[in-house]
C-alpha positions as CSV (number, residue, x, y, z in Angstrom):
1,X,50.5,88.3,69.0
2,X,49.0,92.0,70.5
3,X,47.7,89.5,73.6
4,X,51.4,88.0,74.4
5,X,52.6,91.4,74.0
6,X,50.2,92.9,76.6
7,X,50.8,90.0,78.9
8,X,54.9,90.7,78.8
9,X,54.3,94.2,79.2
10,X,52.0,93.4,82.1
11,X,54.5,90.9,83.6
12,X,57.3,93.8,83.1
13,X,54.9,96.3,85.1
14,X,54.4,93.8,87.8
15,X,58.2,93.0,88.0
16,X,59.0,96.6,88.1
17,X,56.9,97.4,91.1
18,X,58.2,94.7,93.0
19,X,61.4,96.0,92.1
20,X,61.1,99.7,93.1
21,X,59.2,98.5,96.2
22,X,62.3,95.9,96.9
23,X,64.6,99.2,96.3
24,X,62.1,101.6,98.5
25,X,62.0,99.3,101.3
26,X,66.0,98.7,101.2
27,X,66.6,102.6,101.0
28,X,64.1,102.9,104.2
29,X,65.9,100.3,106.0
30,X,69.1,102.2,105.2
31,X,67.6,105.5,106.5
32,X,66.6,103.8,109.6
33,X,70.0,102.3,110.0
34,X,71.7,105.4,109.3
35,X,69.4,107.6,111.5
36,X,70.0,105.2,114.6
37,X,73.9,105.4,113.8
38,X,73.9,109.0,114.0
39,X,71.8,109.2,117.1
40,X,73.8,106.4,118.6
41,X,77.2,108.5,117.7
42,X,75.8,111.9,118.9
43,X,74.7,109.9,122.1
44,X,78.1,108.6,122.7
45,X,79.7,111.9,122.4
46,X,77.4,113.7,124.5
47,X,78.1,111.3,127.1
48,X,81.9,112.0,126.9
49,X,81.1,116.2,126.5
50,X,82.8,118.1,128.9
51,X,79.5,120.1,129.1
52,X,78.0,117.3,130.9
53,X,80.2,117.6,134.0
54,X,79.9,121.7,134.2
55,X,77.3,121.8,137.1
56,X,80.0,119.8,139.2
57,X,82.9,122.0,138.8
58,X,84.7,123.6,141.8
59,X,84.3,127.5,141.7
60,X,86.9,129.7,140.8
61,X,87.7,130.7,144.7
62,X,87.7,126.8,145.7
63,X,83.9,126.5,146.5
64,X,83.2,122.8,146.1
65,X,79.8,122.2,146.8
66,X,79.1,120.9,143.5
67,X,82.1,119.0,143.2
68,X,80.9,117.5,146.7
69,X,77.9,116.3,145.2
70,X,79.7,114.6,142.2
71,X,82.0,112.9,145.1
72,X,78.8,111.7,146.9
73,X,77.5,110.0,143.6
74,X,81.5,108.2,143.1
75,X,83.9,108.6,145.9
76,X,86.7,107.9,143.5
77,X,86.3,111.6,142.1
78,X,88.9,113.4,143.6
79,X,90.5,116.2,141.2
80,X,89.2,118.2,138.4
81,X,91.6,119.0,135.2
82,X,91.0,121.8,132.8
83,X,93.5,122.8,129.9
84,X,92.8,126.3,128.5
85,X,92.0,126.7,124.9
86,X,90.6,123.1,124.6
87,X,87.4,121.2,125.7
88,X,89.4,119.3,128.5
89,X,87.6,120.4,131.6
90,X,86.6,117.2,133.5
91,X,86.7,115.3,136.9
92,X,89.2,113.1,137.7
93,X,89.2,109.5,139.2
94,X,91.2,106.9,140.4
95,X,90.1,103.2,140.5
96,X,91.8,100.3,142.1
97,X,93.6,99.4,138.4
98,X,94.0,101.2,135.4
99,X,91.3,99.3,133.7
100,X,88.5,100.2,136.1
101,X,87.7,103.5,134.3
102,X,88.5,102.7,130.7
103,X,84.6,102.1,130.1
104,X,83.0,103.7,133.4
105,X,82.2,107.4,133.8
106,X,82.7,109.8,136.8
107,X,79.7,109.3,138.0
108,X,80.1,105.4,138.2
109,X,78.1,104.4,135.2
110,X,79.2,102.0,132.7
111,X,80.1,104.2,129.4
112,X,82.2,103.5,126.3
113,X,83.6,107.0,126.9
114,X,85.3,106.3,130.1
115,X,86.6,108.9,132.3
116,X,90.1,110.7,132.8
117,X,91.8,108.5,135.5
118,X,95.0,109.0,137.8
119,X,97.5,106.1,137.3
120,X,96.8,103.6,140.0
121,X,100.4,103.8,141.4
122,X,100.4,107.6,141.5
123,X,99.4,109.6,144.8
124,X,96.0,111.3,144.8
125,X,97.6,114.4,146.4
126,X,100.0,114.8,143.3
127,X,102.6,114.6,145.7
128,X,104.7,112.4,143.5
129,X,107.7,113.9,141.3
130,X,105.5,112.8,138.2
131,X,101.8,111.7,137.9
132,X,100.1,110.1,135.1
133,X,96.3,111.1,133.7
134,X,94.7,108.8,131.0
135,X,91.8,109.7,128.7
136,X,90.5,108.3,125.6
137,X,91.3,109.8,122.5
138,X,87.9,110.8,120.8
139,X,86.6,112.9,118.2
140,X,84.7,116.0,118.2
141,X,87.0,117.3,120.9
142,X,85.5,115.1,123.8
143,X,88.0,113.5,126.6
144,X,91.6,113.8,125.7
145,X,91.0,114.3,121.6
146,X,92.5,117.5,121.5
147,X,95.9,116.2,122.9
148,X,97.4,115.1,119.4
149,X,96.8,118.7,118.6
150,X,99.9,120.0,120.6
151,X,102.0,118.1,117.8
152,X,101.2,121.3,115.8
153,X,104.1,124.0,117.1
154,X,101.4,127.0,116.7
155,X,98.7,125.0,118.5
156,X,101.3,124.2,121.6
157,X,102.6,127.7,121.8
158,X,99.4,129.2,122.0
159,X,98.0,127.0,124.7
160,X,100.8,127.4,127.7
161,X,98.3,127.1,130.8
162,X,95.7,125.1,132.7
163,X,94.4,124.2,136.0
164,X,94.2,121.2,138.3
165,X,91.9,120.9,141.4
166,X,92.7,118.9,144.2
167,X,93.3,118.8,148.1
168,X,90.5,121.7,148.5
169,X,92.0,124.5,146.1
170,X,93.2,124.9,142.4
171,X,96.7,124.7,141.2
172,X,98.1,126.0,138.0
173,X,99.6,123.7,135.2
174,X,102.0,125.0,132.9
175,X,102.5,122.8,129.8
176,X,106.3,122.6,129.1
177,X,106.6,119.2,126.3
178,X,104.6,117.2,124.0
179,X,106.0,113.9,123.1
180,X,105.1,110.5,121.7
181,X,105.9,107.1,123.1
182,X,104.7,103.5,122.9
183,X,102.2,102.5,125.2
184,X,104.5,99.6,126.4
185,X,107.6,101.8,127.0
186,X,107.8,101.3,130.8
187,X,110.6,104.0,130.9
188,X,108.2,106.9,130.0
189,X,104.9,105.2,131.9
190,X,107.1,105.0,135.2
191,X,105.6,106.3,138.7
192,X,107.2,106.6,141.9
193,X,110.4,108.1,140.5
194,X,112.5,108.8,143.7
195,X,115.4,111.0,144.1
196,X,117.1,114.0,142.4
197,X,119.2,111.8,140.3
198,X,116.7,109.6,138.9
199,X,114.2,112.6,138.6
200,X,116.5,114.4,136.4
201,X,117.1,111.4,134.3
202,X,113.7,110.9,133.7
203,X,113.1,114.6,132.9
204,X,115.8,114.4,130.3
205,X,114.6,111.5,128.7
206,X,111.1,112.9,128.2
207,X,112.4,116.3,126.9
208,X,115.0,114.1,124.5
209,X,111.6,112.5,123.0
210,X,109.8,116.0,122.7
211,X,108.3,117.0,119.4
212,X,107.6,120.3,121.1
213,X,109.2,122.2,123.8
214,X,108.8,125.2,126.1
215,X,111.7,126.5,128.1
216,X,110.7,126.1,131.5
217,X,112.5,125.2,134.6
218,X,111.9,122.1,136.5
219,X,113.6,120.9,139.6
220,X,113.9,118.2,141.9
221,X,111.4,119.3,144.3
222,X,108.9,120.3,141.5
223,X,106.0,118.0,140.4
224,X,105.1,117.2,137.1
225,X,102.2,115.4,135.3
226,X,101.5,113.8,132.2
227,X,98.3,113.8,130.3
228,X,98.5,110.5,128.1
229,X,96.0,109.2,125.3
230,X,96.0,107.3,122.2
231,X,97.6,108.3,119.2
232,X,95.3,108.2,116.2
233,X,97.7,106.5,113.8
234,X,99.6,103.6,115.4
235,X,98.0,101.1,117.4
236,X,100.4,101.5,120.2
237,X,101.3,105.3,119.9
238,X,100.5,107.4,122.6
239,X,100.4,111.3,122.6
240,X,101.7,112.8,125.7
241,X,101.4,116.3,127.2
242,X,103.6,117.1,130.4
243,X,103.1,120.1,132.8
244,X,104.4,121.4,135.8
245,X,102.0,122.1,138.6
246,X,102.3,125.5,140.2
247,X,100.9,127.1,143.0
248,X,100.0,130.0,140.7
249,X,96.8,129.7,138.8
250,X,96.7,131.9,135.9
251,X,93.6,133.1,134.5
252,X,92.1,131.4,131.4
253,X,92.8,133.9,128.2
254,X,90.0,131.5,126.2
255,X,87.3,132.1,128.4
256,X,85.7,134.9,126.6
257,X,86.5,133.3,123.4
258,X,83.3,132.2,121.4
259,X,85.4,129.1,120.7
260,X,82.3,126.8,121.2
261,X,82.8,125.4,117.8
262,X,80.2,124.3,115.4
263,X,80.3,120.8,116.8
264,X,79.1,121.8,120.1
265,X,76.1,124.0,118.4
266,X,73.1,122.1,119.7
267,X,71.1,123.1,116.6
268,X,73.7,121.7,114.5
269,X,73.6,118.3,116.3
270,X,69.9,118.5,115.3
271,X,70.1,119.7,111.9
272,X,73.2,117.5,110.7
273,X,71.3,114.2,110.9
274,X,68.0,115.6,109.9
275,X,69.9,117.2,106.5
276,X,71.4,113.8,105.9
277,X,68.0,112.0,106.2
278,X,66.3,114.4,103.8
279,X,69.3,114.4,101.4
280,X,68.8,110.7,101.3
281,X,65.3,110.8,101.1
282,X,65.6,113.0,97.9
283,X,68.1,110.7,96.3
284,X,65.9,107.9,96.4
285,X,62.8,109.9,95.1
286,X,64.9,110.9,92.3
287,X,66.1,107.5,91.5
288,X,62.3,106.2,91.5
289,X,61.2,109.1,89.2
290,X,64.0,108.0,86.7
291,X,63.0,104.4,86.7
292,X,59.6,105.1,86.4
293,X,60.4,107.4,83.2
294,X,62.6,104.7,82.0
295,X,59.8,102.3,82.3
296,X,57.4,104.5,80.4
297,X,60.2,105.3,77.6
298,X,60.2,101.4,77.1
299,X,56.5,101.0,77.0
300,X,55.9,103.7,74.6
301,X,59.0,102.2,72.6
């Protein structure tokens, strides 16, 4: 009888060791997959970060040496967009159609993050009454990921200005409306709106759809620009921030803000995945220790 009991216990130990090894290998595999997913996600957002393009930004006085270097890499680059109080600080491109830069970056390379691009039907000199700029809605404040926050009245009220570089100099932007629309609304996503009556009607339509409005006179001789991105909710929903282009370029009131948020901290980018992996490893170790303790309790029982 004792021999049979010993053989049974030995079989249980062997089986338990196999189970422990299988669990350990599974945990290691999950850690590897999780680590890769974190790295890949971080890489995607690094690709989309405005910091990546900082060296190319035209100078405050219009110096464009670095900007010209970017244009030498990709002659579809023709402008630069900045929205004060956000991370929107990107070069602007225009392709032959509106699909070209959905998955191509401003340097002309394939990228899931795409670019900020001008509608194929809009003029590069922003001489049209209305121009449309598109960008992906991304987390971690990348690309047009912050546009949707203008739905918040306080956020909208505190971020009134931006700047747009084209034609060799900077122009001002004054944001006066935030609205939400359907991606297939042909009346909203129109270009080449010609004539005072048509322009006034288009502007009235935008204002009637607006979630937030700022009292700002806009006349037929003015030019406006729409910043459009996907809404995080409905599949076809679009968040749109509307600005008037001005000759006066206002200073950035947020420029001295330490507002580079935790997501931009390079140390946090390293520590977050490391801490996650360490936490998972501790959980795995605790689990294995408990299994070993339970097995010993069974054997002693």
